[in-house]
C-alpha positions as CSV (number, residue, x, y, z in Angstrom):
1,X,0.2,0.0,-0.1
2,X,1.4,3.2,-1.2
3,X,1.7,6.1,1.7
4,X,0.3,9.1,1.0
5,X,2.4,12.0,2.2
6,X,1.4,14.2,4.5
7,X,1.9,17.8,4.4
8,X,0.1,19.6,7.1
9,X,3.3,20.3,8.8
10,X,4.1,22.9,5.9
11,X,1.3,24.9,7.0
12,X,2.4,25.1,10.8
13,X,5.6,26.7,9.6
14,X,4.2,28.9,7.2
15,X,3.6,31.9,9.8
16,X,6.6,31.5,10.5
17,X,8.2,31.9,7.0
18,X,5.6,34.7,6.6
19,X,6.9,36.3,9.6
20,X,10.9,36.1,8.3
21,X,9.4,38.0,4.9
22,X,8.0,40.7,6.7
23,X,11.0,41.3,9.3
24,X,13.9,40.5,7.4
25,X,13.3,39.7,3.4
26,X,11.2,42.6,3.0
27,X,13.5,45.4,4.5
28,X,16.6,43.6,2.7
29,X,15.4,43.7,-0.8
30,X,14.2,47.5,0.0
31,X,17.9,47.8,1.0
32,X,19.1,46.7,-2.1
33,X,16.9,48.4,-4.5
34,X,18.2,51.7,-2.2
35,X,21.7,50.6,-3.5
36,X,21.4,51.0,-6.9
37,X,19.8,54.4,-6.7
38,X,20.6,58.3,-6.3
39,X,17.9,59.3,-3.8
40,X,16.8,63.0,-3.7
41,X,13.2,63.0,-2.3
42,X,10.6,60.8,-2.2
43,X,9.6,60.9,-5.9
44,X,12.8,61.9,-7.2
45,X,15.2,58.9,-7.6
46,X,17.6,57.4,-10.1
47,X,19.2,54.6,-11.2
48,X,23.3,54.6,-10.8
49,X,23.8,50.7,-10.9
50,X,26.6,49.8,-8.9
51,X,28.5,53.3,-8.8
52,X,27.7,53.5,-4.7
53,X,29.1,50.0,-4.4
54,X,32.4,51.1,-6.3
55,X,32.5,54.1,-4.2
56,X,32.1,52.9,-1.1
57,X,34.9,50.3,-1.8
58,X,37.4,53.2,-2.5
59,X,36.3,55.2,0.2
60,X,39.5,55.7,2.6
61,X,37.2,56.6,5.9
62,X,35.3,53.4,5.2
63,X,38.7,51.6,5.1
64,X,39.9,52.9,7.9
65,X,37.0,52.7,9.8
66,X,36.9,49.1,8.6
67,X,40.5,48.5,10.0
68,X,39.6,50.0,13.2
69,X,36.9,47.2,13.1
70,X,38.7,44.4,12.3
71,X,41.4,45.0,15.2
72,X,38.8,45.6,17.7
73,X,36.8,42.2,17.2
74,X,40.2,40.5,16.9
75,X,41.1,41.9,20.3
76,X,37.5,41.2,21.4
77,X,38.2,37.2,20.5
78,X,41.7,37.1,21.7
79,X,40.7,38.1,24.9
80,X,37.2,37.1,26.0
81,X,37.5,33.9,24.4
82,X,40.2,32.4,26.7
83,X,39.2,34.5,30.0
84,X,35.7,33.0,29.3
85,X,37.1,29.7,29.5
86,X,39.2,29.9,32.8
87,X,36.6,31.6,34.5
88,X,34.0,28.7,33.6
89,X,36.8,26.4,35.0
90,X,37.5,28.3,38.5
91,X,33.7,28.4,38.8
92,X,32.6,26.0,41.9
93,X,30.6,23.3,40.3
94,X,27.6,23.4,42.8
95,X,25.8,24.5,46.0
96,X,25.5,28.1,46.8
97,X,28.8,29.5,45.6
98,X,28.1,28.6,42.5
99,X,24.9,30.1,42.5
100,X,26.3,33.0,43.4
101,X,28.6,33.2,40.8
102,X,26.2,32.4,38.2
103,X,24.6,35.8,39.6
104,X,27.4,37.9,39.8
105,X,28.4,36.9,36.3
106,X,24.6,37.6,35.0
107,X,24.7,41.2,36.6
108,X,26.8,42.8,33.4
109,X,24.5,41.6,31.2
110,X,21.7,42.9,32.2
111,X,22.8,46.3,32.2
112,X,21.6,48.2,28.9
113,X,24.2,48.7,26.4
114,X,23.5,52.9,27.1
115,X,23.7,52.5,30.8
116,X,26.7,50.7,30.0
117,X,28.7,53.4,27.9
118,X,27.4,56.1,30.8
119,X,29.1,53.7,33.7
120,X,32.4,53.7,32.1
121,X,32.3,57.3,31.0
122,X,32.4,58.2,34.4
123,X,34.2,55.0,35.8
124,X,37.2,56.3,33.4
125,X,37.2,60.1,34.1
126,X,40.5,61.3,35.4
127,X,38.9,63.4,38.3
128,X,36.1,61.6,39.7
129,X,36.3,58.0,38.0
130,X,37.7,55.1,40.2
131,X,39.4,53.8,37.5
132,X,40.8,57.0,35.7
133,X,42.1,58.4,39.1
134,X,43.6,55.8,40.1
135,X,45.4,55.1,37.0
136,X,46.7,58.9,37.1
137,X,47.3,58.3,41.2
138,X,49.6,55.6,40.2
139,X,52.0,57.7,37.7
140,X,50.2,56.6,34.3
141,X,48.9,59.8,32.4
142,X,45.7,58.3,31.2
143,X,42.9,61.0,29.5
144,X,40.3,58.5,27.0
145,X,38.7,62.1,25.8
146,X,42.1,63.3,24.8
147,X,44.4,60.5,24.1
148,X,43.3,57.8,21.0
149,X,45.0,54.6,22.9
150,X,43.4,55.4,26.0
151,X,40.0,55.8,24.3
152,X,40.6,52.8,22.2
153,X,41.9,50.6,25.1
154,X,38.7,52.0,27.3
155,X,36.2,50.5,24.9
156,X,37.9,47.2,24.6
157,X,38.0,47.1,28.5
158,X,34.6,48.3,28.9
159,X,33.5,45.3,26.1
160,X,35.4,42.6,27.8
161,X,33.9,43.4,31.2
162,X,30.1,43.5,29.7
163,X,30.7,40.4,27.6
164,X,32.9,37.8,28.7
165,X,30.5,36.9,31.7
166,X,28.3,35.5,28.4
167,X,31.2,33.6,27.5
168,X,31.7,32.4,30.6
169,X,28.3,31.2,31.3
170,X,28.5,29.3,28.0
171,X,31.4,27.7,28.9
172,X,30.2,26.5,32.5
173,X,27.0,25.4,30.9
174,X,29.5,23.1,28.6
175,X,31.6,21.9,31.4
176,X,28.3,21.0,33.5
177,X,27.3,18.6,30.7
178,X,30.3,16.3,30.5
179,X,29.5,13.3,32.5
180,X,31.4,12.3,35.4
181,X,32.6,9.0,33.8
182,X,35.3,11.1,31.9
183,X,36.8,12.4,34.8
184,X,36.7,9.0,36.7
185,X,38.7,7.7,33.6
186,X,40.8,10.4,33.8
187,X,41.8,9.9,37.7
188,X,42.1,6.3,37.1
189,X,44.8,7.3,34.2
190,X,46.4,9.7,37.0
191,X,46.0,12.1,34.3
192,X,47.1,15.9,34.7
193,X,45.0,19.3,34.9
194,X,45.9,20.0,31.7
195,X,45.7,16.9,30.2
196,X,42.1,16.5,31.3
197,X,41.4,20.0,29.8
198,X,43.0,19.4,26.6
199,X,41.6,15.7,25.9
200,X,38.4,16.2,27.8
201,X,36.7,19.4,28.4
202,X,38.2,21.1,25.4
203,X,36.8,18.9,22.8
204,X,33.3,18.8,24.6
205,X,33.1,22.4,24.8
206,X,33.7,23.0,20.8
207,X,30.2,23.0,20.5
208,X,30.0,25.7,22.9
209,X,33.1,27.7,22.1
210,X,31.1,28.0,18.5
211,X,28.3,29.6,19.7
212,X,30.6,32.0,21.8
213,X,33.1,33.1,18.8
214,X,30.2,33.6,16.4
215,X,28.1,35.5,18.9
216,X,31.1,37.5,20.3
217,X,32.3,37.9,16.6
218,X,28.9,39.4,15.4
219,X,28.1,41.7,18.4
220,X,31.6,43.4,18.7
221,X,31.8,43.9,14.3
222,X,28.2,45.6,15.1
223,X,29.1,47.4,18.2
224,X,27.5,51.0,18.4
225,X,25.9,52.2,21.5
226,X,28.8,51.3,24.3
227,X,31.8,53.7,22.3
228,X,29.2,56.5,20.5
229,X,28.0,57.1,25.2
230,X,31.7,56.8,26.3
231,X,33.6,58.6,23.4
232,X,31.1,59.9,20.5
233,X,33.8,58.3,18.1
234,X,36.9,60.2,19.3
235,X,39.2,61.6,20.1
236,X,39.2,62.2,16.4
237,X,38.0,59.1,14.5
238,X,40.0,56.6,16.8
239,X,37.1,54.9,18.6
240,X,34.8,55.4,14.8
241,X,33.9,51.8,13.9
242,X,32.0,51.2,11.0
243,X,28.4,50.8,12.6
244,X,29.2,54.9,13.7
245,X,30.1,55.6,10.0
246,X,26.9,53.9,8.8
247,X,24.6,55.9,10.8
248,X,26.1,59.0,10.4
249,X,25.9,58.6,6.4
250,X,22.6,57.8,6.7
251,X,20.7,59.9,9.4
252,X,23.7,62.7,9.3
253,X,24.2,63.0,5.7
254,X,20.5,61.5,4.5
255,X,23.1,59.6,1.8
256,X,20.6,57.0,1.2
257,X,22.0,55.4,-1.5
258,X,25.6,54.6,-0.2
259,X,24.5,53.8,2.9
260,X,22.4,51.3,1.7
261,X,25.2,49.6,-0.7
262,X,27.6,50.2,2.4
263,X,25.0,48.3,4.8
264,X,25.2,45.6,2.0
265,X,28.5,45.3,2.1
266,X,28.8,45.7,6.3
267,X,26.1,42.8,5.9
268,X,28.5,40.5,3.6
269,X,31.6,40.7,5.4
270,X,29.6,39.7,8.9
271,X,28.1,36.8,7.1
272,X,31.3,35.6,4.8
273,X,33.7,36.2,8.3
274,X,30.8,34.1,10.6
275,X,30.5,31.2,8.1
276,X,34.7,31.1,7.8
277,X,34.8,31.0,11.5
278,X,31.9,28.6,11.4
279,X,33.8,26.1,9.0
280,X,37.4,26.8,10.8
281,X,36.1,25.5,14.2
282,X,33.8,22.4,12.9
283,X,36.0,21.4,10.4
284,X,38.0,18.3,11.9
285,X,34.5,16.9,13.2
286,X,34.1,16.3,9.6
287,X,36.7,14.1,8.9
288,X,35.7,11.6,11.6
């Protein structure tokens, strides 16, 4: 007897497809439409083809913003991923201390982005801020409002403080999911703590680290609110990242066509690098 396929499930996921179409695809197509036009007003738009894309790729200020963004995202990943793993390894495995650690780690994640920028704006001041005043007291000339290096370092430190707990919580959940039988076997074999981490914990954390790396890369590459509140992109353009450059182009200058082309290039860069990260991390498992 031939089995009749039941396509009723497609009707159940149809609302999801409609929601995605309205929330993602239609705005994306609108941006694509704007990227090939020179818009002068509501009813004054002229087709320019790929002129905006060529101009965006040759724009020196955008290239400088891209360079700052790449360096910042690389620094974020190099600091937050190992630091988050280390914090997760040092956390208690159970009891009230573990609950207290989880609560303390979650506090920075609950603070809105603009409030984080305001906190560090005060915290880093050399006259009343604890961090800035302390550095000045020990002989370090620190002023994030005037020194580009200090400003970039402060933005990086702010991001590390804000988002390293997310990596730590993800890694902690991955560590707690490892069966005790693995640790018991390692104890019987008298494996060192480094061997336990290298051959048991780190391989079991791979799926969690994929999520952590992708989340932190995408979020750091699209950072806007915190540096905008803290430094406003300055001093000069030392902390002006791609998202702020795009916002200035679209909202400040109302250059819709060029901003649309830039946003598509921006989107493709994030998509491509995320795919490269995912492929590099998960590729060794495909050979098994």
